[in-house]
N, CA, C and O of each residue as an XYZ file, in Angstrom:
600
protein
N     -41.453     28.826     23.358
C     -41.183     28.297     21.946
C     -40.569     26.734     22.112
O     -40.156     26.185     23.133
N     -40.661     26.226     20.748
C     -39.950     25.022     20.778
C     -40.996     23.718     20.560
O     -42.227     23.718     20.568
N     -40.301     22.900     20.414
C     -40.857     21.475     20.061
C     -41.384     20.982     21.846
O     -40.765     21.358     22.842
N     -42.638     20.085     21.885
C     -42.495     19.697     23.282
C     -42.040     18.256     23.194
O     -41.972     17.651     22.124
N     -41.756     17.774     24.284
C     -40.674     16.853     24.681
C     -41.075     15.652     23.606
O     -40.458     15.140     22.672
N     -42.490     15.428     24.212
C     -43.376     14.308     23.655
C     -43.043     14.254     22.025
O     -42.895     13.092     21.647
N     -42.864     15.429     20.782
C     -42.784     15.192     19.992
C     -41.266     15.520     19.495
O     -41.014     16.030     18.403
N     -40.198     15.112     20.565
C     -38.701     14.785     19.566
C     -38.328     14.016     19.984
O     -38.449     13.628     21.146
N     -37.615     13.472     18.905
C     -36.725     11.467     19.047
C     -35.298     12.095     19.255
O     -35.240     13.289     18.961
N     -34.065     11.478     19.734
C     -32.906     11.772     19.739
C     -32.754     10.592     19.021
O     -32.967      9.613     19.737
N     -32.445     10.299     17.792
C     -31.662      8.989     17.317
C     -30.593      9.080     17.148
O     -30.064     10.127     16.774
N     -29.856      7.782     17.427
C     -28.416      7.430     17.317
C     -28.077      6.463     16.013
O     -28.735      5.500     15.620
N     -27.215      6.848     15.624
C     -27.020      6.080     14.334
C     -26.950      4.723     14.518
O     -26.626      4.172     15.570
N     -27.323      4.070     13.265
C     -27.925      2.458     13.579
C     -29.245      2.546     13.583
O     -29.901      1.723     12.945
N     -29.776      3.428     14.209
C     -31.425      3.767     14.669
C     -32.486      3.720     13.270
O     -32.244      4.624     12.470
N     -33.630      2.779     12.876
C     -34.208      3.024     11.864
C     -35.317      3.386     12.815
O     -35.728      2.919     13.877
N     -35.814      4.898     11.647
C     -37.227      5.116     12.258
C     -38.087      4.894     11.507
O     -37.900      4.790     10.294
N     -39.703      4.725     12.329
C     -40.818      4.096     11.476
C     -41.676      5.338     11.372
O     -42.294      5.485     12.426
N     -41.896      6.122     10.641
C     -43.123      7.271      9.948
C     -43.925      6.710      9.871
O     -43.833      5.485      9.785
N     -45.570      7.623      9.866
C     -46.537      7.175      9.685
C     -47.223      8.581      9.891
O     -46.747      9.594     10.404
N     -48.595      8.344      9.298
C     -49.042     10.508      8.922
C     -49.119     10.292     10.437
O     -49.012     11.494     10.684
N     -49.232      9.654     11.836
C     -49.463     10.155     13.106
C     -48.808     10.065     14.135
O     -49.211     10.354     15.262
N     -47.291      9.485     13.716
C     -46.226      9.022     14.846
C     -44.672      8.687     14.024
O     -44.273      8.421     12.890
N     -44.265      8.844     15.055
C     -43.060      8.521     14.803
C     -42.441      7.745     15.992
O     -42.603      8.198     17.125
N     -41.685      6.510     15.784
C     -40.794      6.218     16.723
C     -39.723      5.199     16.045
O     -39.610      5.045     14.828
N     -38.930      4.507     17.071
C     -37.548      4.074     16.893
C     -37.915      2.425     16.583
O     -38.418      1.621     17.368
N     -37.608      2.268     15.565
C     -37.877      0.733     15.022
C     -37.310     -0.383     15.268
O     -37.907     -1.338     15.764
N     -36.201     -0.381     14.974
C     -35.160     -1.268     15.630
C     -33.641     -0.506     15.411
O     -33.441      0.622     14.960
N     -32.631     -1.524     15.890
C     -30.965     -1.074     15.010
C     -30.982     -1.690     13.923
O     -31.767     -2.556     13.537
N     -29.677     -1.019     13.180
C     -28.876     -1.718     12.123
C     -27.377     -1.436     12.599
O     -27.036     -0.348     13.062
N     -26.440     -2.623     12.423
C     -25.153     -2.526     12.405
C     -24.580     -1.477     11.633
O     -24.454     -1.566     10.412
N     -24.112     -0.157     12.522
C     -23.463      1.037     11.383
C     -21.709      1.169     11.144
O     -21.262      0.534     12.099
N     -20.940      1.506     10.616
C     -19.667      2.053     10.165
C     -19.398      2.925      9.075
O     -20.302      3.603      8.588
N     -18.352      2.960      8.696
C     -17.830      3.520      8.150
C     -18.151      2.245      6.069
O     -17.840      1.059      5.961
N     -18.680      2.969      5.118
C     -18.352      2.273      4.259
C     -17.421      3.076      2.573
O     -17.379      4.174      2.018
N     -16.878      1.793      2.379
C     -15.721      2.184      1.567
C     -16.270      2.104      0.378
O     -17.080      1.179      0.327
N     -16.134      2.837     -0.835
C     -16.769      2.747     -2.128
C     -15.325      2.619     -2.663
O     -14.364      3.387     -2.708
N     -15.615      0.970     -3.165
C     -13.728      0.430     -4.279
C     -14.794      0.086     -5.674
O     -15.498     -0.905     -5.866
N     -14.623      1.165     -6.426
C     -14.966      0.683     -7.585
C     -16.339      0.821     -7.515
O     -16.974      1.819     -7.178
N     -16.848     -0.540     -7.950
C     -18.382     -0.278     -8.527
C     -18.572     -1.301     -6.934
O     -19.635     -1.573     -6.375
N     -17.204     -1.692     -6.520
C     -17.886     -2.880     -5.168
C     -18.401     -2.137     -4.018
O     -17.868     -1.030     -3.941
N     -19.439     -2.421     -2.907
C     -19.374     -1.866     -1.650
C     -19.269     -3.100     -0.329
O     -19.988     -3.161      0.669
N     -18.299     -3.877     -0.660
C     -17.491     -5.075     -0.553
C     -16.693     -4.184      0.899
O     -16.312     -3.013      0.874
N     -16.612     -5.055      1.979
C     -15.905     -4.543      3.568
C     -14.458     -4.949      2.628
O     -14.303     -6.036      2.072
N     -13.380     -3.710      2.601
C     -12.220     -3.895      1.944
C     -11.373     -4.595      3.581
O     -11.690     -4.509      4.767
N      -9.802     -5.501      2.604
C      -9.416     -6.202      4.028
C      -8.676     -4.875      4.344
O      -8.699     -3.944      3.538
N      -7.845     -4.781      5.844
C      -7.635     -3.868      6.590
C      -5.651     -3.805      5.789
O      -4.830     -2.892      5.699
N      -5.636     -4.929      5.478
C      -3.865     -5.085      4.418
C      -4.323     -3.945      3.475
O      -3.809     -2.857      3.734
N      -5.261     -3.976      2.342
C      -5.554     -3.339      1.187
C      -5.703     -1.316      1.608
O      -5.334     -0.302      1.016
N      -6.415     -1.579      2.879
C      -6.600     -0.297      3.162
C      -5.374      0.321      3.548
O      -5.190      1.495      3.226
N      -4.115     -0.588      4.485
C      -3.275     -0.265      4.637
C      -2.093      0.211      3.866
O      -1.258      1.043      4.222
N      -2.185     -0.682      2.371
C      -1.220     -0.382      1.478
C      -1.805      0.892      0.645
O      -0.988      1.609      0.067
N      -3.155      1.185      0.568
C      -3.623      2.501     -0.060
C      -2.998      3.831      0.684
O      -2.262      4.667      0.160
N      -3.635      3.806      2.484
C      -2.771      5.034      3.135
C      -1.497      4.979      2.634
O      -1.244      5.901      1.859
N      -0.396      4.002      2.875
C       1.023      4.099      2.379
C       1.372      4.587      1.462
O       2.372      5.297      1.568
N       0.655      4.428     -0.013
C       0.483      5.121     -1.079
C       0.600      5.963     -1.493
O       1.473      6.400     -2.243
N      -0.924      6.679     -0.774
C      -1.344      7.859     -0.815
C      -0.299      8.743     -0.308
O       0.061      9.770     -0.883
N       0.165      8.310      0.773
C       1.354      9.025      2.037
C       2.935      9.106      1.194
O       3.544     10.171      1.094
N       3.269      8.259      0.827
C       4.890      7.990      0.548
C       4.799      6.903     -0.729
O       5.700      6.099     -0.966
N       3.738      6.996     -1.402
C       4.287      6.406     -3.056
C       4.525      5.345     -2.976
O       4.354      4.719     -1.929
N       5.113      4.688     -4.345
C       5.784      3.744     -4.294
C       6.686      3.436     -5.193
O       6.543      4.033     -6.260
N       7.943      2.394     -5.098
C       9.145      2.064     -5.680
C       8.532      0.568     -5.698
O       7.937     -0.238     -4.983
N       9.319      0.814     -7.574
C       9.649     -0.865     -8.384
C      10.774     -1.007     -8.558
O      11.286     -0.369     -9.478
N      11.387     -1.670     -7.954
C      12.668     -2.365     -7.956
C      12.818     -3.514     -9.721
O      12.257     -4.591     -9.923
N      13.448     -2.998    -10.368
C      12.935     -4.614    -11.514
C      14.575     -5.015    -12.042
O      15.323     -4.130    -12.456
N      14.992     -6.445    -11.962
C      16.266     -6.459    -12.244
C      15.572     -8.078    -13.063
O      14.508     -8.662    -12.858
N      16.942     -8.459    -14.197
C      16.497     -9.713    -14.805
C      17.710    -10.763    -14.069
O      18.824    -10.350    -13.747
N      17.330    -11.920    -13.918
C      18.186    -13.097    -13.566
C      18.550    -13.804    -14.315
O      17.872    -13.703    -15.338
N      19.502    -14.713    -14.409
C      19.926    -15.756    -15.114
C      19.049    -16.796    -14.429
O      19.023    -16.742    -13.200
N      18.317    -17.749    -15.048
C      17.546    -18.678    -14.485
C      18.255    -20.189    -13.783
O      17.697    -21.008    -13.053
N      19.508    -20.189    -14.248
C      20.181    -21.398    -13.929
C      21.069    -20.665    -12.819
O      21.066    -20.957    -11.623
N      21.858    -19.625    -13.446
C      23.179    -19.287    -12.274
C      22.620    -18.402    -11.423
O      23.026    -18.507    -10.265
N      21.645    -17.384    -11.672
C      21.606    -16.636    -10.513
C      21.763    -14.910    -11.006
O      21.190    -13.861    -10.711
N      22.792    -15.292    -11.845
C      23.438    -14.056    -12.282
C      22.980    -12.707    -12.895
O      22.453    -12.859    -13.997
N      23.040    -11.563    -12.507
C      22.179    -10.671    -12.765
C      22.257    -10.185    -14.225
O      22.997     -9.203    -14.159
N      21.917    -10.339    -15.394
C      21.706     -9.767    -16.507
C      21.301     -8.554    -16.604
O      22.011     -7.956    -17.413
N      20.430     -7.849    -16.130
C      19.785     -6.248    -16.668
C      19.720     -5.822    -15.207
O      19.938     -6.602    -14.280
N      19.428     -4.626    -15.069
C      19.136     -3.796    -13.900
C      19.856     -3.928    -12.856
O      20.661     -4.853    -12.747
N      19.697     -3.163    -12.080
C      18.318     -2.852    -11.065
C      17.935     -1.678    -11.824
O      18.778     -0.864    -12.203
N      16.313     -1.521    -12.132
C      16.019     -0.167    -12.503
C      15.283     -0.262    -11.665
O      14.806     -1.231    -11.074
N      15.086      1.467    -11.532
C      14.003      2.024    -10.894
C      12.721      2.618    -11.239
O      12.752      3.558    -12.033
N      11.396      2.163    -10.699
C      10.696      3.161    -11.134
C       9.980      3.721    -10.114
O       9.779      3.125     -9.056
N       9.612      4.735    -10.333
C       8.985      5.597     -8.914
C       7.542      6.362     -9.017
O       7.669      7.491     -9.491
N       5.999      5.949     -8.630
C       5.323      6.564     -8.540
C       4.599      7.309     -7.239
O       4.303      6.615     -6.266
N       4.335      8.658     -7.243
C       4.157      9.281     -6.344
C       5.442      9.137     -4.565
O       5.201      9.182     -3.359
N       6.132      9.043     -5.011
C       7.372      9.376     -4.348
C       8.280     10.239     -4.754
O       8.242     11.357     -4.241
N       9.216      9.974     -5.668
C      10.268     10.968     -6.223
C       9.947     10.936     -7.550
O       9.140     10.167     -8.072
N      10.720     11.951     -8.191
C      10.549     12.353     -9.472
C      12.459     12.151    -10.655
O      13.428     12.881    -10.860
N      12.041     10.770    -11.072
C      13.189     10.022    -11.173
C      14.865     11.078    -12.053
O      16.081     10.977    -11.891
N      13.769     12.194    -13.145
C      14.642     12.593    -13.552
C      15.164     14.021    -12.465
O      16.293     14.509    -12.524
N      14.246     14.425    -11.675
C      14.681     15.446    -10.413
C      15.932     14.655     -9.196
O      16.676     15.203     -8.383
N      15.757     13.349     -9.492
C      16.344     12.417     -7.820
C      17.507     11.784     -8.845
O      17.289     10.594     -9.075
N      18.321     12.150     -9.302
C      19.213     11.318    -10.366
C      20.200     10.812     -9.359
O      20.600      9.695     -9.686
N      20.565     11.117     -8.589
C      21.559     10.998     -7.080
C      21.023      9.605     -6.146
O      21.488      8.551     -5.712
N      19.851     10.298     -6.160
C      19.335      9.287     -5.147
C      18.424      8.010     -5.681
O      17.817      7.151     -5.042
N      18.563      8.215     -7.037
C      18.159      6.818     -7.634
C      19.472      6.158     -8.060
O      19.715      5.011     -7.682
N      20.057      6.622     -8.587
C      21.591      6.277     -8.778
C      22.013      5.141     -7.229
O      22.209      3.931     -7.109
N      22.003      6.294     -6.279
C      22.361      5.203     -5.465
C      21.556      4.250     -5.061
O      22.165      3.181     -5.013
N      20.181      4.143     -4.671
C      19.215      3.217     -4.932
C      19.266      2.084     -5.736
O      18.844      0.980     -5.391
N      19.794      2.356     -6.836
C      20.092      1.212     -7.432
C      21.404      0.333     -7.182
O      21.609     -0.859     -7.410
N      22.187      1.283     -6.660
C      23.994      0.848     -6.276
C      22.923     -0.368     -5.142
O      23.009     -1.574     -5.371
N      22.028      0.124     -4.034
C      22.196     -0.436     -3.366
C      20.815     -2.151     -3.154
O      20.691     -3.131     -2.419
N      20.276     -1.665     -4.071
C      19.678     -2.961     -5.053
C      20.702     -4.048     -5.227
O      20.782     -5.217     -4.851
N      21.560     -3.122     -6.036
C      22.672     -4.672     -6.916
C      23.233     -5.018     -5.668
O      23.313     -6.210     -5.370
N      23.654     -4.097     -4.858
C      24.673     -4.641     -3.546
C      23.993     -6.059     -2.297
O      24.656     -6.867     -1.646
N      22.519     -5.883     -2.361
C      21.650     -6.710     -1.658
C      21.825     -7.907     -2.422
O      22.208     -8.917     -1.832
N      21.560     -7.942     -3.855
C      21.378     -9.212     -4.486
C      23.156     -9.939     -4.780
O      23.444    -11.135     -4.746
N      23.771     -9.182     -4.958
C      25.667     -9.813     -5.279
C      25.727    -10.587     -4.033
O      26.250    -11.700     -4.107
N      25.181    -10.095     -2.652
C      25.600    -10.507     -1.619
C      25.032    -11.721     -1.078
O      25.440    -12.482     -0.200
N      23.902    -11.730     -1.868
C      22.861    -13.766     -1.679
C      24.078    -14.494     -2.283
O      24.779    -14.157     -3.236
N      24.153    -15.595     -1.474
C      24.630    -16.719     -2.089
C      23.969    -16.929     -3.516
O      22.855    -16.502     -3.819
N      24.943    -17.760     -4.478
C      24.571    -18.266     -5.766
C      22.925    -18.688     -5.954
O      21.926    -18.231     -6.510
N      23.403    -20.139     -4.923
C      21.877    -20.431     -4.656
C      20.633    -19.550     -4.186
O      19.649    -20.122     -4.654
N      20.403    -18.921     -3.790
C      20.109    -17.768     -2.710
C      19.443    -17.021     -4.027
O      18.233    -16.826     -4.145
N      20.251    -16.712     -4.810
C      19.938    -15.596     -6.159
C      18.909    -16.413     -7.192
O      18.315    -15.806     -8.084
N      18.758    -17.834     -6.984
C      17.753    -18.535     -7.883
C      16.128    -18.805     -6.918
O      15.098    -19.405     -7.226
N      16.515    -18.083     -5.735
C      15.180    -18.111     -5.272
C      14.523    -17.070     -5.483
O      15.075    -16.172     -4.848
N      13.497    -16.620     -6.117
C      12.847    -15.309     -6.040
C      12.023    -14.798     -4.942
O      11.659    -13.633     -4.785
N      11.785    -15.768     -4.234
C      11.150    -14.743     -3.343
C      12.500    -14.557     -1.893
O      12.494    -13.872     -0.870
N      13.238    -15.263     -2.312
C      14.498    -14.422     -1.273
C      15.341    -13.486     -2.087
O      16.371    -12.920     -1.721
N      14.979    -13.442     -2.785
C      15.988    -12.372     -3.684
C      15.005    -10.702     -3.634
O      15.538     -9.607     -3.452
N      13.419    -10.952     -3.861
C      12.468    -10.134     -3.407
C      12.797     -9.306     -2.164
O      12.793     -8.087     -1.995
N      13.080    -10.317     -1.348
C      13.268     -9.855      0.209
C      14.175     -8.875      0.242
O      13.903     -7.676      0.185
N      15.188     -9.314      0.326
C      16.799     -8.545      0.116
C      16.673     -7.737     -0.412
O      17.162     -6.752      0.141
N      16.016     -7.462     -1.738
C      15.860     -6.091     -2.690
C      14.496     -5.498     -1.682
O      14.546     -4.274     -1.567
N      13.488     -6.051     -1.058
C      12.811     -4.960     -0.491
C      13.455     -4.420      0.768
O      13.376     -3.205      0.949
N      14.017     -5.091      1.569
C      14.512     -5.156      2.872
C      15.078     -3.671      2.781
O      14.684     -2.579      3.191
N      16.258     -4.152      2.007
C      17.234     -3.300      1.118
C      17.220     -1.698      1.222
O      17.885     -0.844      1.807
N      16.084     -1.732      0.325
C      15.750     -0.615     -0.481
C      14.620      0.505      0.875
O      14.303      1.694      0.895
N      14.438     -0.266      1.487
C      13.560      0.211      2.631
C      14.321      1.102      3.509
O      14.219      2.318      3.675
N      15.289      0.037      4.157
C      16.492      0.330      4.930
C      16.954      1.844      4.275
O      17.256      2.600      5.198
N      17.086      2.465      2.985
C      17.835      2.729      2.377
C      16.741      4.384      1.823
O      17.231      5.512      1.892
N      15.686      4.191      1.459
C      14.891      5.152      1.430
C      14.449      5.773      3.025
O      14.211      6.964      3.222
N      14.405      4.826      3.970
C      14.000      5.384      5.042
C      15.200      6.506      5.889
O      14.981      7.482      6.606
N      16.732      5.764      5.364
C      17.673      6.972      5.723
C      17.812      7.775      5.257
O      18.009      8.800      5.909
N      17.791      7.815      3.484
C      17.902      9.254      2.762
C      16.481      9.675      2.737
O      16.450     10.830      3.162
N      15.559      9.356      2.501
C      14.799     10.209      2.594
C      13.595     10.539      3.369
O      12.746     11.352      3.004
N      13.565      9.748      4.644
C      13.094      9.802      5.716
C      11.386      9.825      5.321
O      10.595     10.699      5.675
N      11.034      8.451      4.381
C       9.674      7.983      3.735
C      10.067      6.962      3.346
O      11.152      6.584      2.904
N       8.613      6.246      3.623
C       9.000      5.173      3.605
C       7.775      4.487      2.696
O       6.739      4.011      3.158
N       8.157      4.556      1.280
C       7.152      3.999     -0.001
C       7.135      2.383      0.102
O       7.940      1.687      0.721
N       6.137      2.005     -0.577
C       6.149      0.274     -0.768
C       6.803      0.102     -1.824
O       6.664      0.641     -2.922
N       7.621     -0.767     -1.431
C       8.297     -1.099     -2.248
C       8.445     -2.721     -2.681
O       8.704     -3.688     -1.965
N       8.196     -2.648     -4.050
C       7.541     -3.697     -5.305
C       8.818     -3.966     -5.791
O       9.184     -3.166     -6.651
N       9.834     -5.097     -5.423
C      10.604     -6.272     -6.181
C      10.005     -6.795     -7.476
O       8.925     -7.384     -7.486
N      10.561     -6.620     -8.316
C      10.125     -7.412     -9.804
C      11.431     -7.900    -10.372
O      12.439     -7.238    -10.620
N      11.129     -9.690    -10.590
C      12.091    -10.363    -10.613
C      11.996    -11.233    -12.223
O      11.168    -12.045    -12.634
N      13.124    -10.699    -12.809
C      12.695    -11.325    -14.130
C      13.263    -12.144    -14.624
O      14.207    -11.437    -14.978
N      13.666    -13.670    -15.187
C      14.054    -14.450    -15.405
C      14.304    -14.907    -17.236
O      13.397    -14.964    -18.067
N      15.763    -15.180    -17.488
C      16.068    -15.476    -18.891
C      16.535    -16.646    -18.762
O      16.921    -17.269    -19.752
């Protein structure tokens, strides 16, 4: 019972099979791998994009929004904390209040000249909040600092 060996093909991933009415043979080989569909695009995704998506799926994201005076670097409003997929803001009021205090301390610790440089302020916020959430929640949300100027 079974098939004769000459009538069986064992095909590996990427091998094309050419079929005719009287034969079946391996034709050539194609490059294979995972295909990730991003909306309507079938383009390969950058590793950074995939890493961020994995992080978002696992730990969510936290956005810290602050308004700074353009000329003095003095904080005019905020920080406000927005969370998606990480914590429920209403159910974690103490954690959010402590995160706001941590963000405020991080910016106030900068020199006046450093506060006028958006990238320096963003990096200070990102590092302070990353450490804070790692320590307090043992999670690593994607931190997105947003600095607005007035």
